[in-house]
C-alpha positions as CSV (number, residue, x, y, z in Angstrom):
1,M,40.9,38.4,26.0
2,K,39.4,41.8,25.4
3,Y,36.8,42.6,22.8
4,N,36.1,46.1,21.4
5,Y,32.7,47.2,20.2
6,C,33.4,46.3,16.6
7,N,34.5,42.8,17.5
8,I,31.3,42.3,19.5
9,K,29.2,43.4,16.6
10,A,31.1,41.1,14.2
11,L,30.6,38.2,16.6
12,A,26.9,38.9,17.0
13,F,26.6,39.1,13.2
14,L,28.3,35.8,12.7
15,L,26.1,34.2,15.3
16,L,22.9,35.6,13.7
17,L,24.2,34.5,10.3
18,G,24.8,30.9,11.6
19,M,21.3,30.8,13.1
20,F,19.8,32.1,9.8
21,S,21.7,29.5,7.8
22,T,20.5,26.8,10.1
23,A,16.9,28.0,9.8
24,V,17.2,28.1,6.0
25,R,18.5,24.6,5.9
26,A,15.8,23.4,8.3
27,N,13.1,25.1,6.2
28,S,14.5,23.7,3.0
29,K,14.7,20.3,4.6
30,N,11.0,20.5,5.8
31,S,9.9,22.1,2.5
32,E,11.4,19.3,0.4
33,G,9.6,16.5,2.4
34,E,6.4,18.5,2.6
35,E,6.2,19.1,-1.1
36,S,6.8,15.4,-1.7
37,R,4.1,14.4,0.7
38,E,1.7,16.8,-1.0
39,Y,2.5,15.2,-4.3
40,Y,1.9,11.7,-3.0
41,I,-1.5,12.8,-1.6
42,E,-2.4,14.6,-4.8
43,V,-1.8,11.4,-6.8
44,L,-3.5,9.1,-4.3
45,T,-6.7,11.2,-4.2
46,K,-6.8,11.6,-8.0
47,I,-6.7,7.8,-8.1
48,A,-9.3,7.4,-5.3
49,D,-11.9,10.0,-6.3
50,P,-13.9,8.2,-9.0
51,V,-14.2,5.1,-6.8
52,L,-15.0,6.7,-3.5
53,I,-17.2,9.5,-4.8
54,N,-19.4,7.1,-6.8
55,L,-19.5,4.4,-4.2
56,S,-20.4,6.8,-1.5
57,E,-23.3,8.0,-3.7
58,N,-24.3,4.4,-4.7
59,T,-23.5,5.0,-8.3
60,L,-20.3,2.9,-8.7
61,K,-21.9,0.1,-10.7
62,E,-23.7,2.7,-12.8
63,K,-20.6,4.9,-13.6
64,M,-17.5,2.7,-13.4
65,P,-16.3,1.3,-16.8
66,V,-15.3,-2.3,-17.0
67,E,-12.3,-2.5,-19.4
68,V,-11.1,-6.0,-20.1
69,T,-8.7,-7.8,-22.6
70,P,-10.2,-9.6,-25.6
71,D,-9.4,-13.0,-23.9
72,A,-10.8,-11.9,-20.5
73,Y,-12.3,-14.5,-18.1
74,A,-16.0,-14.3,-18.0
75,G,-17.9,-12.4,-15.3
76,R,-15.4,-9.6,-14.7
77,E,-18.3,-7.2,-14.3
78,T,-19.5,-9.2,-11.2
79,V,-16.2,-8.9,-9.4
80,T,-14.5,-5.7,-10.6
81,Y,-16.2,-3.3,-8.2
82,L,-15.0,-5.1,-5.0
83,E,-11.6,-5.2,-6.6
84,A,-11.5,-1.5,-7.0
85,F,-12.8,-0.7,-3.6
86,G,-10.9,-3.4,-1.6
87,R,-7.6,-2.7,-3.2
88,L,-7.9,1.1,-3.0
89,I,-8.7,1.0,0.7
90,S,-5.9,-1.5,1.5
91,G,-3.4,1.1,0.2
92,M,-5.2,4.2,1.4
93,A,-5.9,3.0,5.0
94,P,-2.7,4.0,6.8
95,W,-3.1,7.6,5.7
96,L,-6.7,7.6,6.8
97,E,-5.7,6.1,10.2
98,L,-3.8,9.2,11.1
99,G,-7.3,10.7,11.6
100,P,-8.6,14.3,11.3
101,D,-6.9,17.4,12.7
102,D,-7.0,21.1,12.1
103,T,-4.4,21.2,9.4
104,E,-5.4,21.3,5.7
105,E,-4.2,17.7,5.3
106,G,-6.1,16.7,8.4
107,K,-9.3,18.2,7.0
108,L,-8.7,16.4,3.7
109,R,-8.2,13.1,5.5
110,E,-11.6,13.6,7.3
111,K,-13.2,14.2,3.9
112,Y,-11.8,10.9,2.6
113,I,-12.6,9.1,5.9
114,Q,-16.2,10.1,5.5
115,L,-16.3,9.1,1.9
116,T,-14.9,5.7,2.8
117,L,-17.3,5.1,5.7
118,K,-20.2,5.8,3.4
119,S,-18.7,3.5,0.8
120,I,-18.2,0.7,3.3
121,H,-21.9,1.0,4.2
122,N,-23.0,0.9,0.6
123,A,-20.7,-1.9,-0.4
124,T,-22.0,-4.2,2.4
125,D,-25.6,-3.3,2.7
126,P,-27.7,-6.0,0.9
127,D,-30.3,-3.4,0.0
128,S,-27.8,-1.0,-1.6
129,P,-27.5,-0.7,-5.5
130,D,-23.7,-1.0,-5.0
131,F,-23.8,-4.1,-2.7
132,M,-20.8,-6.1,-3.7
133,N,-20.2,-9.7,-4.5
134,F,-18.3,-11.4,-1.7
135,N,-19.0,-15.0,-2.5
136,K,-20.0,-15.8,-6.1
137,G,-17.2,-17.3,-8.2
138,S,-13.7,-17.5,-7.0
139,Q,-12.3,-14.0,-7.3
140,P,-14.3,-12.4,-4.4
141,V,-12.1,-14.0,-1.7
142,V,-9.2,-12.1,-3.1
143,D,-10.7,-8.7,-2.7
144,A,-12.6,-9.5,0.5
145,A,-9.0,-10.0,1.7
146,F,-7.8,-6.6,0.4
147,F,-10.9,-5.0,2.0
148,A,-10.2,-6.8,5.3
149,Q,-6.6,-5.7,5.1
150,G,-7.7,-2.1,4.7
151,L,-9.8,-2.4,7.9
152,L,-6.8,-4.0,9.7
153,R,-4.7,-1.0,8.7
154,A,-7.2,1.6,9.9
155,P,-9.1,0.1,12.8
156,S,-9.8,3.4,14.6
157,Q,-11.0,5.3,11.6
158,L,-12.5,2.7,9.3
159,W,-13.9,0.1,11.8
160,E,-14.7,1.9,15.1
161,R,-16.4,4.8,13.3
162,L,-18.8,2.5,11.5
163,S,-22.4,2.1,12.9
164,P,-23.1,-1.2,14.7
165,E,-25.4,-2.1,11.8
166,T,-22.7,-1.6,9.2
167,Q,-20.2,-3.4,11.3
168,Q,-22.5,-6.4,11.3
169,N,-22.9,-6.1,7.5
170,V,-19.1,-6.1,7.1
171,I,-18.8,-9.2,9.3
172,A,-21.5,-11.0,7.3
173,A,-19.9,-10.1,4.0
174,L,-16.5,-11.3,5.1
175,K,-17.9,-14.5,6.5
176,S,-19.8,-15.2,3.2
177,S,-16.4,-15.4,1.4
178,R,-15.8,-18.6,3.3
179,E,-17.9,-20.4,0.6
180,I,-14.9,-20.0,-1.7
181,N,-12.0,-22.5,-1.6
182,P,-8.7,-20.7,-2.3
183,F,-6.2,-22.1,-4.8
184,Y,-3.1,-23.8,-3.4
185,N,-0.8,-20.9,-3.7
186,N,-0.7,-17.3,-2.5
187,W,-4.5,-17.4,-2.4
188,L,-4.4,-19.2,0.9
189,L,-3.4,-15.9,2.4
190,F,-6.6,-14.3,1.2
191,S,-8.7,-16.6,3.3
192,A,-6.3,-16.2,6.2
193,T,-6.4,-12.4,6.0
194,V,-10.3,-12.4,6.1
195,E,-10.1,-14.6,9.2
196,A,-7.5,-12.3,10.8
197,A,-9.9,-9.4,10.4
198,L,-12.7,-11.5,11.9
199,L,-10.4,-12.5,14.8
200,K,-9.5,-8.8,15.4
201,F,-13.0,-7.3,15.1
202,E,-15.3,-10.2,16.3
203,G,-12.9,-12.1,18.5
204,E,-13.5,-15.4,16.7
205,A,-12.1,-16.9,13.5
206,D,-11.5,-20.2,11.6
207,M,-8.0,-20.7,12.9
208,M,-7.4,-23.6,10.6
209,R,-7.5,-21.3,7.6
210,I,-4.9,-19.0,9.2
211,S,-2.6,-21.8,10.4
212,Y,-2.7,-23.6,7.1
213,A,-1.8,-20.5,5.2
214,V,1.0,-19.5,7.6
215,N,2.5,-23.0,7.7
216,K,2.4,-23.6,4.0
217,H,4.2,-20.3,3.3
218,K,6.9,-21.3,5.8
219,E,7.3,-24.4,3.7
220,W,7.3,-22.4,0.5
221,Y,10.2,-20.1,1.5
222,V,12.9,-20.4,-1.2
223,G,15.6,-18.2,0.4
224,D,17.0,-14.7,0.4
225,G,13.8,-13.1,1.6
226,V,11.6,-14.7,-1.1
227,Y,8.7,-17.1,-1.1
228,G,7.5,-19.4,-3.8
229,D,3.9,-18.9,-5.1
230,G,2.8,-22.3,-3.9
231,A,5.4,-25.0,-4.4
232,D,6.8,-23.3,-7.5
233,F,8.8,-20.1,-7.7
234,H,7.6,-17.3,-10.0
235,F,9.8,-14.4,-11.0
236,D,7.3,-11.7,-10.5
237,Y,6.1,-9.2,-7.9
238,Y,3.7,-11.4,-6.0
239,N,5.9,-11.4,-3.0
240,S,5.0,-7.7,-2.8
241,F,1.5,-7.7,-4.3
242,V,0.3,-10.3,-1.7
243,I,2.7,-12.6,0.1
244,Q,5.0,-10.5,2.3
245,P,2.4,-7.9,3.3
246,M,-0.3,-10.3,4.2
247,L,2.0,-12.6,6.2
248,L,3.0,-9.5,8.3
249,D,-0.6,-8.2,8.7
250,I,-1.9,-11.7,9.7
251,T,0.8,-12.3,12.2
252,K,0.5,-8.8,13.6
253,V,-3.1,-9.7,14.6
254,L,-1.9,-13.0,16.0
255,Q,0.6,-11.2,18.2
256,E,-2.0,-8.7,19.4
257,K,-4.3,-11.7,20.3
258,K,-1.3,-13.4,22.0
259,H,-1.7,-16.5,19.8
260,G,1.2,-18.9,19.6
261,M,1.5,-18.4,15.8
262,G,2.3,-14.8,16.4
263,K,5.9,-15.8,17.1
264,N,6.3,-16.2,13.3
265,M,6.3,-12.4,13.0
266,E,10.0,-12.2,13.8
267,V,11.2,-14.4,11.0
268,F,8.6,-13.0,8.5
269,L,9.7,-9.5,9.3
270,K,13.4,-10.4,8.8
271,R,12.6,-11.9,5.4
272,A,10.5,-8.9,4.5
273,Q,13.3,-6.6,5.4
274,R,15.6,-8.4,3.0
275,Y,13.0,-8.4,0.3
276,A,12.6,-4.6,0.8
277,A,16.3,-4.2,0.3
278,I,16.1,-6.1,-3.0
279,Q,13.1,-4.1,-4.1
280,E,14.9,-0.8,-3.4
281,R,17.8,-2.0,-5.5
282,L,15.5,-2.7,-8.4
283,I,14.8,1.0,-8.9
284,S,16.9,2.5,-11.7
285,P,18.5,5.9,-11.4
286,E,15.8,7.2,-13.7
287,G,13.0,5.8,-11.5
288,T,12.1,2.8,-13.7
289,Y,12.0,-0.8,-12.7
290,P,11.8,-4.2,-14.4
291,V,8.6,-5.1,-16.1
292,V,8.6,-8.8,-15.4
293,G,6.1,-11.4,-14.5
294,R,2.3,-11.3,-14.1
295,S,0.0,-8.4,-13.2
296,M,2.2,-5.5,-14.3
297,A,-0.9,-3.5,-14.9
298,Y,-0.9,-3.0,-11.1
299,R,1.9,-0.5,-11.9
300,F,3.6,0.9,-8.8
301,G,1.6,-1.3,-6.5
302,A,4.6,-3.6,-7.2
303,F,6.3,-1.8,-4.3
304,Q,3.7,-2.5,-1.6
305,S,6.3,-4.6,0.4
306,L,8.9,-1.9,0.5
307,S,6.3,0.7,1.3
308,Q,5.0,-1.4,4.2
309,I,8.5,-1.9,5.7
310,A,9.1,1.8,5.4
311,L,5.7,2.5,7.1
312,W,6.6,0.1,9.9
313,Q,10.0,2.0,10.2
314,E,11.8,-1.3,9.8
315,L,13.9,-0.6,6.7
316,P,17.2,-2.4,6.5
317,E,20.2,-0.6,8.0
318,K,21.7,0.5,4.7
319,V,18.4,1.8,3.3
320,K,17.5,5.3,4.5
321,P,13.9,6.4,4.6
322,S,14.4,9.5,2.6
323,Q,16.0,7.6,-0.2
324,V,12.9,5.4,-0.5
325,R,10.8,8.6,-0.5
326,A,12.8,10.0,-3.3
327,A,12.7,6.8,-5.3
328,F,9.0,6.4,-4.9
329,H,8.4,10.0,-5.9
330,T,10.4,9.5,-9.1
331,I,8.6,6.2,-9.9
332,I,5.1,7.7,-9.3
333,A,6.0,10.8,-11.4
334,R,7.3,8.5,-14.3
335,H,4.0,6.7,-14.4
336,M,1.9,9.9,-14.1
337,E,3.6,11.5,-17.0
338,A,1.9,9.0,-19.3
339,K,-0.9,11.0,-20.8
340,D,-3.4,8.1,-21.0
341,M,-3.0,6.4,-17.6
342,F,-6.6,7.7,-16.9
343,D,-9.6,7.9,-19.1
344,K,-11.5,11.2,-19.6
345,D,-13.5,10.6,-16.4
346,G,-10.5,9.8,-14.3
347,W,-10.7,6.0,-14.2
348,L,-7.5,4.0,-14.4
349,T,-6.9,2.4,-17.8
350,L,-5.4,-1.1,-18.5
351,G,-1.7,-0.8,-19.0
352,F,1.7,-0.3,-17.3
353,Y,3.0,3.0,-18.8
354,G,-0.2,4.6,-19.8
355,H,-2.8,2.7,-21.8
356,Q,-1.3,-0.7,-22.8
357,P,-4.1,-3.2,-22.6
358,E,-1.9,-5.9,-24.1
359,V,0.0,-6.1,-20.8
360,A,-3.1,-7.2,-18.9
361,E,-3.9,-10.8,-18.1
362,P,-7.4,-12.3,-18.7
363,Y,-8.2,-11.9,-14.9
364,I,-7.5,-8.2,-15.0
365,S,-10.2,-5.5,-15.4
366,T,-10.6,-1.9,-14.4
367,G,-11.1,-2.6,-10.7
368,S,-8.0,-4.8,-10.5
369,L,-5.8,-1.8,-11.3
370,Y,-6.5,0.0,-8.0
371,L,-3.9,-2.3,-6.4
372,C,-1.5,0.5,-7.5
373,S,-2.6,2.4,-4.3
374,E,-0.4,0.1,-2.2
375,V,2.7,2.2,-2.9
376,F,1.1,5.0,-0.7
377,L,1.2,3.0,2.5
378,V,4.0,5.4,3.6
379,L,1.5,8.2,3.9
380,G,0.6,6.6,7.2
381,L,3.8,8.0,8.6
382,D,3.4,11.3,10.3
383,K,4.9,14.3,8.5
384,D,7.6,14.6,11.2
385,A,8.9,11.0,10.6
386,P,12.3,10.8,9.0
387,F,10.7,9.4,5.8
388,W,9.3,12.9,5.2
389,A,11.5,15.2,7.4
390,D,14.9,14.1,6.2
391,T,16.7,15.6,3.2
392,S,16.4,13.3,0.1
393,E,19.2,10.8,-0.4
394,P,20.0,9.0,-3.7
395,W,18.6,5.5,-3.8
396,T,21.1,2.6,-4.3
397,Q,21.2,2.4,-8.1
398,K,21.2,6.2,-8.5
399,R,24.1,6.5,-6.0
400,I,26.2,3.7,-7.5
401,W,25.6,4.8,-11.2
402,S,26.8,8.3,-10.3
403,G,30.0,7.0,-8.9
404,G,29.0,7.1,-5.2
405,D,29.3,4.5,-2.5
406,A,28.8,1.0,-3.8
407,T,28.4,-1.0,-0.6
408,R,28.4,-4.8,-0.8
409,D,25.1,-6.6,-1.0
410,H,24.6,-10.0,0.7
411,A,21.9,-12.7,0.6
412,L,19.9,-13.6,3.7
413,Y,20.7,-17.2,4.7
């Protein structure tokens, strides 16, 4: 076949047009994910700033309000500060673990890493004004566990960069929580998570606390990816607030240490994947989700389990990472549109959609609310991961309610 000059020019134009279109699509694809990631980071740092800035300056107890319900349990002011710090770091840690680099985000991470390292020092230094309560009353074992979970999720940035003195203070603080006997329910996992951190960072732990928690939760499994909270089943989000993520984080350490109980990881992960599929299906086309059960003042922290499975890149086959990104973005934006979710100084207020103190239980105070940070675990994925790089997909309910593919859903037996 012969081509004249005009044909060659036309062919070259078409090739250039195709390359341009591909580049535009690629840039659009990257821009979409980049903008979503920037929004996640903007919200996370807004939530984090009052806690980390004040704690790093030893003014947390001085500046942080302690909002409670009229029927609040006594002594919230003695436990609320560790609640705020431990829960915030548990959710923020995977993002910090990416470490610093020369990008704007990398520089921002280093800023928050430094704030967190200073905060860890102040929270565990017995001579600090902001030294925290790890062993008085029953509540501190809960948030010692969230604090420990944060260290487990960012070992290179939040443990290895601590001074030897501060590392010893952390170990002492965690060990002091052993004075507390956990309740016979999901609380067993709090003691076990503390011990998992001690096993990872010191090399020794009370293995009875770990084995008892793991074995009881194997007994308390009720089916279809869901555990009872103790011997009884509760229709709430505690499988996500505590149970599924801590089972995975504990057994991950056991696997690293080549302990026999680490073999439980496979079955725990399979159940967590099914629970993640259920969680994804709870998200409405409008980005709302059922307000049901205890502790709804933790807001979008209800999706910790789905966020962790997305972070581990272990989502169920029919759940695409970019549909989870889009769903989370919409949920976060729905909450953030409530004008009174924060007080005038930037602290979270009691409530679910804005300031609704009547939704909070007697054990909830200002510090408790920072469990909402758990939805941001996915920021631990590099920006080039499919979660961020792929074009948004409609999540299950949005797809079905718009007349799209309605694939069958099956229980896990």
